[in-house]
N, C-alpha and C positions, 0 to 999 in steps of 0.2 A: 802653543796653539790656542790654549784657553784664553790667554791675554789678547791674541789676535782676534778671536771671535767676540770677546767682550768689547774690544775697541770698535770693531767694524759694526757689529750688531745686525739685526735684520734690516732689509732695504726699506726706506721710508715710503709709505703709500701716498699717491697723489691726492691733492685736496678734492678734485672732481674727476670722476671717471669720464671716459669718452662718451658714454650714453648720456650722462648728466649734462655735459657740455653741449651735446646736440640738442637736448630738450631745452636748455637755456637759450640757445640760439633761436629755436623755433618760437619760444615765448617772446623774445625780443622782436622777432620779425612780425609775429601776430600783433603785438602791441603797437608797433609802428604802422602796420596796415590799418588797424582800427583808428588810430589817431588821424591818419591821412583821410580815411573815409569820413570821419567826423568833421574834418575841416572843409571837405567839399560836399557836405550833406545837402546843400541847396540845389544841387543838380539831380538829386535822386528822384524828386517827384516827376520830372520830365521822362526819365527812363522808366519809372514805374507806370506812368500813363501810357507810354509807348508799348510796354509789355502787355498791359491790360487790353489795349486795342488789338494787338496781334493775337492775344489769347481768345478774345471774343470772336474774331473772324477766322480762327484756325479751322473750325469745322467746315466752313465754306471752302477753304483751300483744300482740305482733305476730300470734300465732295467733288471738286473740280478735278482732282487727281484721279479719282475713281472713274471719271468720264474720259480719261485718256490724256489729260493735260499735264504737262510737267509742273514741278513746283515753281520754277521761275516764271513760267507763263501764267500760272494761276495767281501768283503774287502780283505780277504786273497788272493783271486784269482787275483784281480786287482793289489794289492800291490806286489804280487810275480812277475807278468809280468813286472811291472814298475821297480822293483829292478833288474831283469835280464837285461833289456834293458839299465838301467842306468849304471850298472857295465860294460857292454860291451862297451858302449860309452866312459866311463871314461878310460877304459883300452886302448882304441885306441887313444882318443883325448888328454887326460891330458899330457902324455909325450911330444907330439908334441907342445902343447901350452906352457908348461914350457920351452922347448928348444928354441922356437921362442922368447919368452919374454926375456930370458937370452941373446940370441944373439942380440936382439934389444937394450938392455941396454948396452951391451959390445961395440957394433959398433955405439953407439949414436954420439960420437965425429966425426967420419968420415962422417956420414950422415949430421950432422950439418954443416960441412964445405962445402959439396956439395950443401946443401940448401942455404948457404951463397952466393955461386957463382950464383945460380939461382936468388937470390934476387938482386944481382948486375946487372944481365942482365935485369931483369924486371924494375929496376930503370932506366937503359939506354933507354929502349923502352918507358917508361913513360915520360922521359925527351924529347924525340923526338916528341911525340904526344901532349904533354902538356907543352909548354915552361914556363908557369906561375909557375909550380912546385906544384900545389895543389894535383894532382894525386900522385906525387912522395911522398909528405908528408903523404898522406893517406896510401900508400903502406908501407912506413917506419914505421908508427905507428902500422899497422897491423902486420908487421913482428916482431917488438919489443914485442908486446903482445904475439905472438905465441912463440917466443923464451923464454920469461919469463915463460909462462905456461909450456913449455916443460922442462925447468930447474926444476920447482917445481914438475912436474909429475914424472921425473926419480927417485928421491929418494923415492917417495911414492911407486913406483912399486918395487923397491928394498926392501923396508920395508915390503911390502905385501908378497914378496917371502920369506923373512926371517921369517915372522910370519905365515908361511903356516901351522904350527902345530895347532894353534888355529883355523885357517880357516878349516883345515881338521876335527877337532873335531866338528865344527858346521855342516859341511857337513855330518858327520856320525850321528849326532843327527837329521838332517832334515828328513830322512825316518821315524824315530820313531814318530816325530811330525805329519807328514803327515798321518801316519797310524791311530793315535788317532783321528785326525780331521775327517778322513773318517768314523770312527766308531760313532762319537758323533755329526756330523753336523745336522742330523735330530732331535735327542733329544734336541740339542741346540735351534733349531727353535721352537720346541714345548714349551720349557721353556720361550722363548721370547714372544710367543703368550699368554701364561698364565699371563704375566705381563701387557698385554694391557688392557685398560679400557673396560669393558663389552659393553658399549654403542657404542663404535667405533671399536671394535675388528674386526667385519666382513669387514668393509670398509677398515681398515688399512691392513688387510690380503690380500684383493683383490688388492689394489694398490701395496703393496710390492711384491705380486706374479707377477704382470705384469712387474715391474721393475727388479725383479730377473730373469725372463725369458729373458728379453732384455739384461741385463748385462752378463748373462751366455753365450748367443749366441755370444755376442761381444768379451768377453774374450777368449772363445775357438777359435773363428775365428782368432783373432789377434795372439794368440799363434801359431796356425797353419801357419799363414802367416810369422811370425818371423822365424820359423824353415825352411820354404821353401826359404825365401829370403837369409838366411845365407847359406844354402846348395847350392843354385844356384850361389850366388856370389863366394863362395869357388871354385865351379866347373869351372866357366869361368876364374878365376884367376889361377887355376892350369894348364890350357892350356897355359897361358903365362909363368908359371913357367917351363913347359917342353920346350917351344919354346925359351924363352929369359933368363931363369934363375931367374925370379922374385921371391922374397922371401916374406914370411909372408902372404901367401894366406889364411891360416886358420884364422889368427888374423883379416884380413880384412873381412872375411866372418862372424866371430863372431860379429865384430863391425857393419856390415850391418844389421845382424839380430836383434841385440839389439836396434839399433837406428831406425829401421823401425816402431816402435810404435809411433815415433814423426813424423807426416806427414810433408812433404816438407823439414824440417830441417835435418831429419835423412838421407834422400837420398843425400843431399848436402854434409854432413859430410863424409859419407862412400865413395862417389865418389871422393872427394878431397883427402882423405887419401890414397885411392888406387892409384890415379894418382901420388901423391908425392912418395909413396913407389916404384912404377914402375920406377920413374925417378932416385931415389938414389940407387937402388939395381941392376941395369942392365947397360950393356955397351951401348945398344941402348936406351938411356935415353928418348928422345922425342917420339920415336915410341912406346915404351912400356908404357910410361906415357899416351899417347893419347889413346892407346888400352885399358888400364886399366880403365881410366876415362870413355871412351865410353861404355865399356862393363857393368860397374856397373850402369851407367845411363840407359842403355838399359834394364837391369834386373829390375830396379826400375820402369821404365815406363811400362814394361810388367805387373808387379804386380799391379801397381796403376790403370791401365786402363782395364785389362782383368781378372786377377786371383783374386785379392782381392775382387772386387764386387761379384764374383761368390761364394767365400768362406764365406765372411762376409755377403754378400747380403744386404738386406734392414732391417737387424736386428735393426739398430739404428732408421731408419725412420725419418731422418732429411734432410732438404733441403741443397744442397751444400753451399748456402749463409750462412745458420745457422751454418754449420760446420766451415766455414772459420772464421766467427765472434767468435765462441766459441774458436777456436784455438788462435786467436789473443788476445782475452780477457784473456784466461788462461795464455798465455805467458807474458802478461803485469802484471798479478797479482802475478804469482808464478814461472815464468821462464819455464824451461823445464818440471818440474813436473806438472805445471799448464796445459801445452799443452798436456801432457799424459792423464790427467784425465778430460780435458775439454769436449771432445765429449761424453763419457758416462754420465758425470754430466748433460750436456745439454739435453741428451735423457731422463734421469730420471726426470728432471724438466718438460720436455714436457709431459711425461706420467702423472705426477701429475696434471699439468694444464688442460690436456684433461679430466681427471676424475672430476676435480672441475668445469670446464666449458665445458660441452660436445659439445656446439655449435662451439668450436674451432677445432673439428675434421674435417679433410679434407673430403669434399663431403657431409657433413651433411646438409648444407643449399641448395645445388644445386640438389642433387640426391633425387628423389621421389620414394618411394617404388611402384613397379608395382603391380597391382591388379591381382592376379592369384587365381582362385578358387581352383586349385589343392593344392597350398601351404597353403592357409588359411583354407581349409577344408569347405568352404561355399558350400552349396548345391543349385543347380538351382531350381527355382520354378517349380513344376510339371505342365505339360500342362493341360489346361482346357478340361474337358470331357463333351461331349454332353449328354443330358439326355438319359438313357438307354444304354449307351456305357459301356462295361465291363472294369474293371481296368486291368492294365498290370499284367502279370503272375509274381507271387513272390512278388508283392507290393500291397496288397489289401488296398483299401481305407477305412478309418474309416467311420462308418455309421453316417449319420446326425441325428439331433434330430427327424426329421419327420419319419425316417426309424426305429428308436428304438422302 
């Protein structure tokens, strides 16, 4: 018996348990999915844009549903209005944009020569005010980088125009993607809620609801500001087009609207580009450049100080110092993309921290609730009655034990 036990020995354990094999399979599946998503990453921007459009107009759909309309009918109505407006805008703007881009690419050589003369003048002025040459070296380095970037950008613009067929296909698919997202955004939320753990579902839904409301107000407000900045910049530059013959007013307006989502940096880029275009495309170079630069700066100042606070309001609820720190941190981490998402990310983090630590909420430690009997519903004590005095009409007193 002992020899048999020694020869047989204990049963050999498997190399991998069933749970480990399952986890390994999930890891391989996740890796393959990530690889496939990376390979088709070029289609993500269209789907993201379609989701953002559906997200922006989701409150309109909800409002129409409260008025008795079904989700399908509300989606068809909003989608139809957006389609008509989009086709009208495309019919008016797309030919102008294509014409201006082609003209810019064609005349790039002449504009580069004019900017080279401007750079020579700037170098002369810098040499007068800074004999050491440090400022001159900095100007030369900046000009070299700008020229290198422009040389790289021109072929890309030409390739984009040449590949406009694929871009047109994506633009044609975008309305369909937006329509389906409008239909499915509420069921998608419901499915996500069903995946939440039951013990934390209510708390997670509450926090996500607060963040969703804040992000919705912010995105809709910023979209409105971008449209208004682009239209205002185009309008003021069209005045200079009529007065001095300045070109590319619409391209400058589109650039100003697109870069307005990046605080501080966007205004600097749009104003500088408008000034340079005013310099190279008119005979009154310095006058038109100064007017273009000043008008774009004025538009940005008007929006930053007056219009944007009224449209976006205090939907973010962040202190200006917090906003500045978030912008600088986002720029240091991820560049321009980091600056775009820094403010809503900081506001979302604040909403989460306030929920976890309610004492961080402003005014919670200093404000004391006022004691108001009307609000709390507390009743005043009835006045004491002398023996033999009748009770007030409509409020009979309960009999005491001696009276029963």
